[in-house]
Each structure stands twice: as C-alpha cells, then as structure tokens.
C-alpha atoms as one frame of an Amber mdcrd trajectory, in Angstrom:
protein
  -0.345   8.275 -16.086   2.530   5.919 -17.120   2.688   4.697 -20.733   2.080
   1.147 -19.692  -1.141   2.097 -17.863  -2.221   4.163 -20.739  -1.485   1.355
 -23.117  -3.466  -0.978 -21.073   0.053  -2.813 -21.188   1.251  -2.743 -17.560
   4.144  -5.168 -18.320   5.445  -2.794 -21.100   5.377  -5.756 -23.695   7.141
  -4.755 -26.861   5.546  -5.350 -30.426   6.558  -8.834 -31.510   3.638 -11.343
 -31.198   0.049 -10.881 -32.231  -1.653 -10.927 -28.819  -5.260 -11.517 -28.141
  -6.949  -8.174 -26.977  -4.734  -5.875 -28.992  -6.271  -2.607 -30.174  -6.933
  -2.581 -33.832  -4.864   0.512 -34.155  -1.357   0.515 -32.618  -0.089   4.192
 -32.192   2.875   3.322 -30.047   5.761   2.317 -32.051   7.539   0.292 -29.255
   5.015  -1.046 -26.962   1.669  -3.167 -27.531  -1.572  -1.433 -26.854  -4.424
  -3.543 -25.648  -8.230  -2.822 -25.535  -8.309  -3.288 -21.792  -6.038  -4.031
 -18.825  -7.074  -7.540 -18.426  -5.660  -8.198 -21.876  -2.245  -6.687 -21.100
  -2.240  -8.517 -17.818  -3.136 -11.825 -19.654  -0.127 -11.345 -21.994   2.243
 -10.815 -18.907   0.834 -14.235 -17.481   1.322 -15.940 -20.872   4.777 -14.758
 -21.002   5.741 -15.889 -17.584   4.296 -19.185 -18.207   6.172 -19.445 -21.545
   9.487 -18.594 -19.472   8.701 -21.773 -17.350   7.503 -24.058 -20.101   9.843
 -23.261 -22.911  13.024 -22.212 -21.150  12.494 -23.832 -17.724  12.985 -20.535
 -16.140  11.007 -21.017 -12.847  12.569 -18.781 -10.190  12.076 -15.096  -9.835
  15.687 -14.553 -10.518  15.425 -16.555 -13.946  12.108 -15.004 -14.865  13.012
 -11.151 -14.013  16.399 -11.588 -15.604  14.786 -12.370 -18.937  11.802  -9.890
 -18.365  14.130  -6.993 -17.439  17.676  -7.629 -18.617  20.432  -5.726 -17.406
  20.956  -3.827 -20.736  17.868  -2.075 -19.993  17.171  -2.295 -16.261  18.634
  -2.546 -12.704  17.858  -6.232 -12.744  19.294  -6.984  -9.405  17.177  -4.240
  -7.853  14.043  -5.304  -9.753  14.730  -8.949  -8.535  15.025  -7.816  -4.973
  11.910  -5.605  -5.053   9.718  -8.584  -6.621  10.959 -11.103  -4.028  10.050
  -8.732  -1.277   6.532  -8.326  -2.655   5.980 -11.883  -3.383   7.522 -13.054
  -0.141   9.966 -15.718  -1.443  13.656 -15.857  -2.126  15.033 -15.232  -5.608
  15.735 -19.107  -6.120  12.229 -20.230  -4.944  10.330 -22.151  -7.633   7.255
 -20.157  -8.714   4.080 -22.233  -9.588   2.948 -20.561 -12.819  -0.461 -22.020
 -12.562  -1.160 -20.808  -8.888  -3.374 -17.715  -9.068  -2.422 -16.282  -5.537
   1.311 -16.560  -6.418   0.979 -15.212  -9.896  -1.207 -12.197  -8.685   1.535
 -11.168  -6.374   4.196 -11.528  -9.027   2.246  -9.702 -11.692   1.380  -6.918
  -9.113   5.146  -6.468  -8.372   6.029  -6.378 -11.982   3.439  -3.805 -12.763
   4.470  -1.578  -9.758   8.130  -1.768 -11.119   7.305  -1.071 -14.672   4.769
   1.861 -13.940   5.767   3.205 -10.529   2.088   2.318  -9.547  -0.157  -0.667
  -9.451  -3.901   0.481  -9.695  -5.351  -2.944 -10.720  -7.640  -4.764  -8.363
  -7.165  -8.417  -7.427 -10.690  -9.189  -9.190  -9.120  -7.607 -12.481  -6.073
  -9.783 -12.145  -8.120 -12.799 -11.639 -10.172 -11.960 -14.803  -6.890 -11.784
 -16.656  -5.876 -15.156 -15.330  -9.293 -16.514 -16.359  -8.632 -15.390 -19.858
  -5.580 -17.818 -20.087
C-alpha cells in the first residue's frame, strides 16, 4: 500500500496548513495524515480550488505544474496523463465547482501519486460535499 493511501492523503499533501480531518497524532514527518480518505480528498479539492481562486490557475497545465513541479516530478508526463484521464486538452479551463470534472481530475491525480486509485465515486462525492 502506498504512503498516500496509508496516510489517507492520496494527494500526498505536505505539512503546512492545519487541515480539517487531520489525525491528532502525525507520525509522518513530511506528509499529512488524515482520519479518513474523504478528508484527504477534500484537502486536494480545496487546494485545486485555491489554485483557481488565488492564482487564476484554471487549466490542467497550470494546476499540475503547481501541484507537481518539475523539481520533484515529470510534470509534462503528469500533465499528459491527467489530460487523458479527464478527457480535455492541457489548456482547457477546468470548472473547479463541477463535481463530475473534479471527480475525474482528483482520480487522475490519485492514480499518479499512488500508482492506484482505490476510491469509489461515492467517496469522492462525500469529499466534495465536505467543502
């Protein structure tokens, strides 16, 4: 099982913000640990919305370049993979308030971050409802 799945943090979000749903005791020095996957997925959704609202990053290219910068990732490969899974070009504007679109985007990121995507659509919808 990957670290992100074990930590209920499928986006591999690093410690910085005090997220809702964090485990009281954090034993991973680098990455947040949540009490349930819905809370980790919710944090992913919040971050992606922040990219759009604070930085005007509203395309997959812009979002993934910020999420998975080239100093740590094959950003171009990541963008290509996510675009294929979401079914849009890298320059298509993403509606961060659209559940169906965000479900596809989050599932693609989870797959890239963990090598698997074990979460149901219902679980991702529950995370979206926590926003």
